[in-house]
N, C-alpha and C positions, 0 to 999 in steps of 0.2 A: 773676381766678383761673380762671374758666371758660374763658377763652381758652387759658391754659396747660394746662388739663386736656384741652381739645379737641386741642391740638397733641401732647400726650403720648399721647392715645388714638390719634391718627393715626399716630404713630411706632410704637406697639405693634402696630397693625393692619398696618402696612407690614412690620415684622419678622416677624409671624406669616405673612403672605403669602410672604415670602422663605423662611421656614423650610419652609412647605408645598411651595413650588417645589423647594427643595433636596431634600426628602424624596422627592418624585416623581421627580426626576432620579436620585437614589440608587437607588430601587427599579428604575427602568428600566435603569440601568447594571448592577445586580446580575443582573437577568434576562437581559440581553444577555451578561454574562460566563458565566452558567450555560449559555446556548445555545452560545456559542463553545467552552466547555470540553467540552461533549458532542460538538461537531463535531471538536474536536481528538482526543478519545479514539477516536471512530470512525475518523478518519484514521490514527491510530497503529495501531489494530487491523487496519485494511486494509493498512497498510504491513507489519506483521508477517506477515500472511497471504501477501502478495505475496512477501516475502523468503523465507518458508519454501518457497513454490512454486518460486521461482527456485533455491534451494539444491537442492531435489529434482530439478529439471530439469538442473542442472549435474552432479549425481551420476549421473543417467541418461545424460547426454551422455558423461561419462567412461567409464561402463561400456560404452556402445555403441561408443565410439571404440576401446576395448580389444578388444572382440569382433570388430569389423570388421577390425582389424589382424591378429588371429589367423586369421580366415577367409581374408583375402588371402594370408597366409603359407602356409596349408595348400594353397590352390588353386595358388599359384605353385610350391610344392615338388612337388605332384602332377603338374602339367603339365610341369615341367622333368624329372621322373624317368621319365615314360612318354610314349608317343606321344600327341600332342595330340588326334588324331582318335579315340582310344579312349575319351576322356573324354566322357561324354554332354553334349551342348550344353544340354539342358533343365536339367540339374543345376546348371550354372554360372549359368544364368538364374535358377533358383530361389534359389541362394545370394545372387546379387546383389540379388534382390528383397527379401531379408530385411534388407538393409542399409538 
């Protein structure tokens, strides 16, 4: 009987060791999941910020494209309607530097 008791005690100890190992692996997996989830949330927030900056840059780009087109339109019309030498050169350079 004592041999049977020893073997059952050994089996119980082995099962307890396996349960402790599984618990440790579960805890480490859960902490890794929490870390990865935090990284994912940071990446999403960064992506949202980058997307909003890109949208703002695209809006600014469209506005600038429209204003440069208007500027070139006025310069062309002014130069074509008057003598080109009467138009001050520094003014053209100033307008072009704004673009």
